[in-house]
C-alpha positions as CSV (number, residue, x, y, z in Angstrom):
1,M,75.5,-89.4,87.6
2,D,76.5,-92.5,85.7
3,N,75.8,-93.1,81.7
4,A,77.0,-95.3,79.3
5,R,80.2,-93.3,78.7
6,G,81.1,-93.7,82.6
7,R,80.9,-91.7,85.6
8,T,80.8,-88.1,85.2
9,D,81.1,-85.2,87.8
10,E,80.3,-81.5,87.9
11,R,83.2,-79.1,88.2
12,S,81.8,-75.8,89.7
13,S,85.0,-73.8,90.3
14,K,85.4,-70.8,87.9
15,G,87.1,-71.3,84.7
16,S,86.6,-75.3,85.3
17,I,86.3,-77.7,82.3
18,G,82.7,-78.4,83.1
19,R,81.5,-82.0,83.0
20,R,84.3,-84.6,83.1
21,T,83.8,-88.3,82.0
22,T,85.6,-91.3,83.5
23,V,86.6,-93.4,80.6
24,N,86.9,-97.1,80.9
25,I,89.2,-99.5,79.1
26,D,86.3,-100.2,76.4
27,L,85.9,-96.4,75.6
28,A,89.5,-96.1,75.7
29,R,90.1,-98.8,73.3
30,A,87.3,-97.4,71.0
31,A,89.4,-93.9,71.2
32,L,92.3,-96.0,69.9
33,A,90.5,-97.6,67.3
34,A,89.1,-94.3,66.1
35,Q,92.9,-93.1,65.3
36,P,93.8,-94.2,61.9
37,F,97.5,-93.9,62.4
38,S,97.2,-96.0,65.6
39,V,95.4,-98.8,63.5
40,L,97.8,-98.7,60.8
41,L,100.5,-99.4,63.3
42,G,98.5,-102.1,65.2
43,T,98.7,-100.4,68.4
44,R,96.8,-102.4,71.6
45,L,95.6,-100.8,74.6
46,V,96.2,-103.8,77.2
47,E,95.9,-101.8,80.6
48,Y,94.1,-98.5,81.3
49,G,93.1,-96.8,84.4
50,P,94.3,-94.1,86.9
51,S,97.2,-96.0,88.0
52,G,98.7,-96.2,84.6
53,V,98.2,-97.5,81.0
54,T,100.0,-100.0,79.0
55,M,100.1,-100.2,75.0
56,E,101.7,-103.0,72.8
57,L,102.8,-102.9,69.4
58,D,104.1,-105.7,67.3
59,V,107.4,-104.9,65.1
60,R,107.2,-105.4,61.5
61,P,109.7,-104.6,58.6
62,E,107.9,-101.5,57.5
63,L,108.2,-100.0,61.0
64,L,112.2,-100.5,60.7
65,Q,114.7,-97.8,59.7
66,Q,117.7,-98.3,57.5
67,H,119.7,-100.0,60.1
68,G,117.3,-102.7,60.9
69,Y,116.1,-100.7,64.3
70,V,112.4,-99.8,65.0
71,H,112.3,-96.3,63.6
72,G,112.2,-93.4,66.3
73,G,109.1,-91.8,65.2
74,V,107.4,-95.3,66.0
75,L,108.9,-94.8,69.6
76,S,107.8,-91.1,69.7
77,Y,104.4,-92.1,68.6
78,L,104.3,-94.8,71.5
79,V,105.5,-92.1,74.1
80,D,102.9,-89.5,72.6
81,N,99.7,-91.9,72.9
82,A,100.6,-93.5,76.1
83,I,101.3,-90.4,77.8
84,T,98.0,-88.8,76.6
85,F,95.8,-92.0,77.3
86,A,97.5,-92.1,80.9
87,A,96.3,-88.2,81.3
88,G,92.8,-89.5,79.9
89,A,92.4,-91.9,82.5
90,V,92.5,-89.0,85.1
91,L,91.1,-86.0,83.1
92,G,88.6,-87.6,80.8
93,P,88.5,-88.1,77.3
94,E,88.4,-84.4,76.0
95,I,92.1,-83.8,75.9
96,V,95.0,-83.2,73.5
97,T,98.9,-83.4,73.8
98,S,100.4,-80.5,74.9
99,S,104.2,-81.8,74.8
100,I,106.4,-84.7,74.8
101,T,110.1,-85.4,75.4
102,V,111.8,-88.6,74.3
103,E,115.0,-90.0,75.3
104,Y,116.2,-92.9,73.1
105,L,118.4,-95.0,75.3
106,R,119.0,-98.4,72.8
107,P,117.8,-99.4,69.8
108,A,114.6,-101.3,69.6
109,L,114.9,-104.7,67.9
110,A,111.8,-106.4,69.4
111,D,108.0,-105.9,69.7
112,L,107.4,-103.1,72.0
113,S,105.4,-102.2,75.2
114,V,105.0,-98.7,76.6
115,H,103.8,-98.2,80.2
116,A,102.6,-94.6,81.4
117,W,101.7,-93.3,84.4
118,V,100.5,-89.7,85.7
119,E,102.8,-87.9,88.0
120,H,100.9,-84.8,88.5
121,T,97.6,-83.7,87.9
122,G,95.9,-80.2,87.8
123,R,92.5,-78.9,87.2
124,T,93.1,-79.1,83.2
125,R,96.6,-80.5,82.8
126,A,98.3,-83.7,83.7
127,V,102.1,-84.5,83.6
128,A,103.0,-88.2,82.7
129,R,106.3,-90.3,82.4
130,C,106.5,-93.5,80.5
131,D,109.0,-96.5,79.8
132,V,109.0,-98.1,76.2
133,T,110.5,-101.7,76.5
134,T,110.9,-104.8,74.4
135,R,108.5,-107.4,75.1
136,T,111.4,-110.0,75.7
137,T,112.2,-111.7,78.6
138,D,114.8,-109.1,79.7
139,Q,112.3,-106.2,78.8
140,V,115.3,-103.7,77.6
141,V,114.2,-100.1,78.0
142,C,114.6,-98.6,74.5
143,A,113.2,-95.3,75.3
144,I,111.7,-93.1,78.4
145,G,109.4,-90.2,77.8
146,H,107.6,-87.5,79.6
147,G,104.8,-85.0,78.7
148,S,101.7,-83.5,79.2
149,A,98.2,-83.2,77.8
150,M,95.6,-80.6,78.6
151,A,91.9,-80.7,78.9
152,R,89.8,-78.9,76.2
153,R,86.1,-78.0,75.7
154,S,84.5,-80.4,73.6
155,G,84.2,-78.9,70.1
156,T,86.5,-76.0,70.7
157,P,89.4,-75.8,68.5
158,L,92.9,-75.2,70.2
């Protein structure tokens, strides 16, 4: 069945998550805009689909730490959101992050881009990886991350 939120399908296996909605880039951008912290940072969703997700963030002075590098918390945020949005492109919108790991490789000194893709999908969980790079001509990889997101029933607390 098609509706304004995207295509849905019914999962009939025991313990399934029920209706799964396929999210398009406009709905994903609306979800990002509904996150006050993402709005505060100015994150943009530039690519979205089952093959991967790309987000961008412009660096400004208040996002730096005492040595002039982008704060590690900003890089972790990008990993978290990109992995979860990549999982959402496969599992649907009713998901939450269940884990992330971030490896900081180099100090981030310029505007950033993060690209995430799903490596494995199960019935209710997706595992993804990502690269955080500078948006410079040499696209320096500043951090890599991996993590997972899990589906949840709408309105059900974890």
